[in-house]
C-alpha positions in Angstrom: 0.0 0.0 0.0 2.9 2.3 0.8 4.3 1.8 -2.7 1.0 2.9 -4.2 1.2 6.2 -2.3 4.7 7.0 -3.4 5.3 9.2 -6.4 6.5 7.0 -9.3 9.7 9.1 -9.5 10.6 8.0 -5.9 9.6 4.3 -6.4 12.5 1.9 -6.8 12.9 -0.3 -9.9 11.8 -3.3 -7.8 8.6 -1.6 -6.8 7.8 -0.5 -10.3 8.6 -4.0 -11.6 6.3 -5.5 -9.0 3.5 -3.1 -9.9 4.0 -3.6 -13.7 3.8 -7.3 -13.2 0.5 -6.8 -11.6 -0.8 -4.8 -14.6 -0.1 -1.3 -13.5 0.4 0.5 -16.8 1.6 3.7 -15.1 4.4 1.8 -13.3 5.4 0.1 -16.6 5.5 3.4 -18.4 7.6 4.9 -15.6 10.0 2.0 -15.8 10.3 2.5 -19.6 10.8 6.2 -19.2 13.5 5.7 -16.6 15.5 3.1 -18.7 14.8 4.2 -22.3 18.0 6.2 -22.5 20.0 3.3 -21.2 18.5 0.9 -23.8 19.0 3.4 -26.6 22.7 4.0 -25.6 23.4 0.3 -25.4 21.7 -0.3 -28.8 23.6 2.6 -30.4 26.9 1.3 -29.1 26.1 -2.0 -30.6 24.9 -0.9 -34.1 26.3 2.6 -34.5 23.2 4.0 -36.2 20.7 6.4 -34.6 17.8 5.1 -36.7 18.7 1.4 -35.9 19.2 2.2 -32.2 15.8 3.8 -32.1 14.2 0.8 -33.8 16.0 -1.6 -31.4 15.0 0.5 -28.3 11.4 0.5 -29.5 11.6 -3.3 -30.0 12.9 -3.7 -26.5 10.0 -1.6 -25.2 7.5 -3.8 -27.0 9.3 -7.0 -25.8 9.5 -5.8 -22.2 5.7 -5.9 -21.7 5.4 -9.7 -21.8 9.0 -10.3 -20.6 8.7 -8.3 -17.4 6.8 -11.3 -15.9 9.9 -13.5 -16.5 12.3 -11.2 -14.7 13.3 -13.0 -11.5 15.1 -10.2 -9.7 18.2 -12.3 -9.2 20.5 -9.6 -10.8 20.2 -6.0 -11.5 17.3 -5.0 -13.7 19.7 -3.1 -16.0 21.8 -6.2 -16.5 18.7 -8.1 -17.6 17.6 -5.2 -19.7 21.0 -5.0 -21.3 20.8 -8.6 -22.3 17.4 -8.1 -23.7 18.7 -5.1 -25.7 21.7 -7.0 -27.1 19.3 -9.8 -28.2 17.1 -7.3 -29.9 20.2 -5.8 -31.6 21.4 -9.2 -32.7 18.0 -10.0 -34.1 17.9 -6.7 -36.0 21.4 -7.3 -37.4 20.5 -10.9 -38.5 17.3 -9.5 -40.2 19.4 -6.8 -41.9 21.8 -9.4 -43.1 19.0 -11.6 -44.5 17.3 -8.6 -46.1 20.6 -7.5 -47.7 21.4 -10.9 -49.0 17.8 -11.2 -50.4 18.1 -7.8 -52.0 21.5 -8.5 -53.5 20.3 -11.8 -54.8 17.3 -10.2 -56.4 19.4 -7.4 -57.8 21.8 -9.8 -59.4 19.0 -11.8 -60.8 17.2 -8.7 -62.1 20.4 -7.5 -63.7 21.1 -10.8 -65.4 17.5 -11.2 -66.5 17.5 -7.6 -67.8 14.8 -6.4 -65.4 16.9 -3.8 -63.6 15.3 -0.5 -62.9 16.5 2.6 -64.9 16.7 4.7 -61.7 20.2 6.3 -61.1 23.3 5.1 -62.9 22.8 2.1 -65.2 24.1 -0.9 -63.3 23.3 -3.1 -66.3 26.3 -1.8 -68.1 28.6 -3.0 -65.3 27.0 -6.4 -65.5 27.4 -6.6 -69.3 31.0 -5.5 -69.0 31.5 -8.4 -66.5 29.7 -10.8 -68.9 32.2 -9.8 -71.6 35.0 -10.9 -69.3 33.6 -14.5 -69.0 35.1 -17.4 -70.8 33.8 -17.7 -74.4 31.2 -20.5 -73.9 29.8 -19.0 -70.7 29.7 -15.5 -72.3 27.9 -16.8 -75.4 25.3 -18.8 -73.3 24.5 -15.7 -71.1 24.3 -13.4 -74.1 22.0 -15.7 -76.0 19.7 -16.6 -73.1 19.6 -13.3 -71.2 20.7 -10.8 -73.8 18.7 -12.2 -76.7 16.0 -13.8 -74.6 16.0 -17.2 -76.3 15.5 -20.6 -74.6 18.2 -22.9 -73.5 17.2 -25.3 -76.3 17.5 -22.6 -78.9 20.9 -21.4 -77.5 22.1 -25.1 -77.6 21.3 -25.1 -81.3 23.1 -21.9 -82.0 26.1 -23.0 -79.9 26.0 -26.6 -81.3 26.1 -28.1 -77.8 23.5 -29.9 -75.7 20.8 -28.0 -73.7 22.2 -29.3 -70.4 25.6 -28.0 -71.4 24.0 -24.5 -72.0 22.4 -24.8 -68.5 25.8 -25.7 -67.0 27.5 -22.7 -68.7 24.8 -20.4 -67.4 25.2 -21.8 -63.9 28.9 -21.4 -64.0 28.6 -17.9 -65.4 26.3 -16.8 -62.6 28.8 -18.0 -60.0 31.6 -16.2 -61.8 29.5 -13.0 -62.3 28.8 -12.9 -58.6 32.5 -12.9 -57.9 33.2 -10.3 -60.6 30.5 -8.0 -59.5 31.5 -8.2 -55.8 35.1 -7.4 -56.7 33.8 -4.4 -58.8 31.7 -3.3 -55.8 28.4 -3.7 -57.6 26.8 -6.5 -55.6 
């Protein structure tokens, strides 16, 4: 009862946590307000980006609601909160890595398939320059299938090789192009 009469600014973390676990939204809000700066600073040190640190801090605030019930009180609340912040930062970094890999993969496919957007400098020219650096058979297969838009079977007829060999040359060309584009800083 005494804790209820105390001003939230005077309440300890333990009191606020206890009240928040019991469903007191005001106590939960005060706990967030008190520790938001700590969470933001920890996130910023981990990721180095203000925007990402804000996203991480907000994610921690959202996660804290259900997680506060699991806090045992064995260690300092800030230690537990720091671990939660690092987990949120790691989750965000993994998501960024997945999104980046997905974007790069789509970008490479779009460039090879000739579906690249015309916004900004034309990255297609860099791709075709890399295609021109491929070994003859790989270059021919890519130019016929992606440059001219013909099927693997038609390319096989033009190149006087089997369709599976055309597919193999395309596969090898894609692997080589990925390396060439990375070394050129394009992908």
